[in-house]
N, C-alpha and C positions, 0 to 999 in steps of 0.2 A: 172591673177596671178595664180601661181601653188601652190599646197598644201604645198610643202616643204618650199616655201618662207613664207607662212602664219605661218607655224609651227615654223620657226626660229623667226619670229616677236613675236609670243606668248611667246616663251622661253625668249627672250630678255626683253620683257615687264615684265614677272614674276621676272626675275633676278633684274631688276631695282627697283622693289618694295619689294624685299625680306627684311625682317627685319623692314619695316616701320610699324608704329603704326596706327591702324584703330579702329574706334568705335566698341564696343562689338557687335557681331552678323553680322558685315559687312564682306562681302567677295567679292573678285574680280571676281570669277568665280563660277557658279553652274556647275553641271555635270549631267544633266538629259538626258543622252544619249538615242538614239533610236536604236532599232534593225532593221534589214531588214524587219522583219515581221511588226513592228510598222509602218514603212514608207509605206510598201505595203498596210496596212490597211487604212492609211490616204489617199493614192492615190486612193484606191477603193471608199472610201466615197466621196471624192472630185471630182472624175472622171477626174483626170488629173495627168500626170506624173510630178513629181517634178524634178528640175534640179539635175544633177549628183553631182556637187560640193556641193550643199546644203545638199544632202543626206549623202555624205561622212563626211561633217562637223558635222552633227547631230549624226552620229555614233561615231565619235572620241571625239568631245567636248560637244555636246548636247545643249539643250535649257536652259533657265533660264538666269541668269546674265552672261554676257560676258563683263566684265569691264564696259564700258560706254554705253552699249546697252543691252536691255533685249530681249531675243528671246523666242518665244513661243515653249514649248516642243512639241514633236510629240504627246505625251500622258501625261496628267496631272499626276504628281507624287503623288498627294494626292487625286485625284478624284474630287477636288473642284475648282482647279485653271483653268484658261483658257488654252486651248491647240489649236493645229492647227484645229482640227475638230470642237470644240465648237465655235471658233471665225469665222470660214469660212462657217459654216452652220447655224449660229444663225441669229438673227434679223438684225444685222448690216453687214451681209455677202454681198460682192459686186460681182456681176456676172463677170466672166472672170478675177478675181484678187484673188490671194492667199496671204492673210496677214500672215507675219511671225514675225514681230517685231513692237510693238507699239512705236509711236513717243512720246507719253505722252500728246498729245494735242487732241486726238481723231483721229488723222491721223495715217497712217500705212505705213510701208515699206513692200514690198512683190514682187510677181512675176505676170506678166501678163500671163494669160493662154488662149491659142487659140487652138481649135480643139483637146483638151485633152492633151496638152503639155505646160508646163511652159517654158518660155524663161529663159536663164541664167541670164539676166540682172535683177538687183534689181531696183524697181521703188518706188516712193513716191506717196501715194494716199491722196489727200486732201479730208477729209470727208465732208466738207461743199459744195464743188463744184463738187466733183467726178472726178476732173482732176487727171490724172496720168502723172508723169514726171519721166524720166529716172534719176537714182541716181548713179548707179554703174554698171560696165560692167559685173560683176559676183559676186557671194556671198562672195568669199574670199576677193575681193576688198572692198565690203561693210563692212564686220566685221573688216577688217584692218582699214579702215578710220573712221568708227563710233565707233566700240568697243575699238580698241587699239589707235585710234586717230593718226595713223601713217601718216607721211607726213605733220603734222601740225607744 
């Protein structure tokens, strides 16, 4: 999927929900965007290059809530929340896997990293077995299917 297609899906999604009533404090999107410097700092700490589509998404849309999926911000907006570095260097970090979105069950979606480069594909990591399974061909497809629930 190309960025322009995702952007059109996001705009359509927003227009479909314009004017709908949601509970107080609820929002469909956060916007904890990342700068090139933020992403470069994450890559340096994690010692891996993040996929280009993921980096563009984080600079335009950012982490936090993206409708039906939550995305880790590159850097915690309040200094206390989880972010890419804290999750991927902490106790539960998984070698050769960069977690970018919690599933909500202890499992993660993220990128397989080999030789200092993350693949474009988004995979599902089962925290109990350590099994990694391909979920989406790229990050735009992932946020489209999980966040916007396009194609359902």
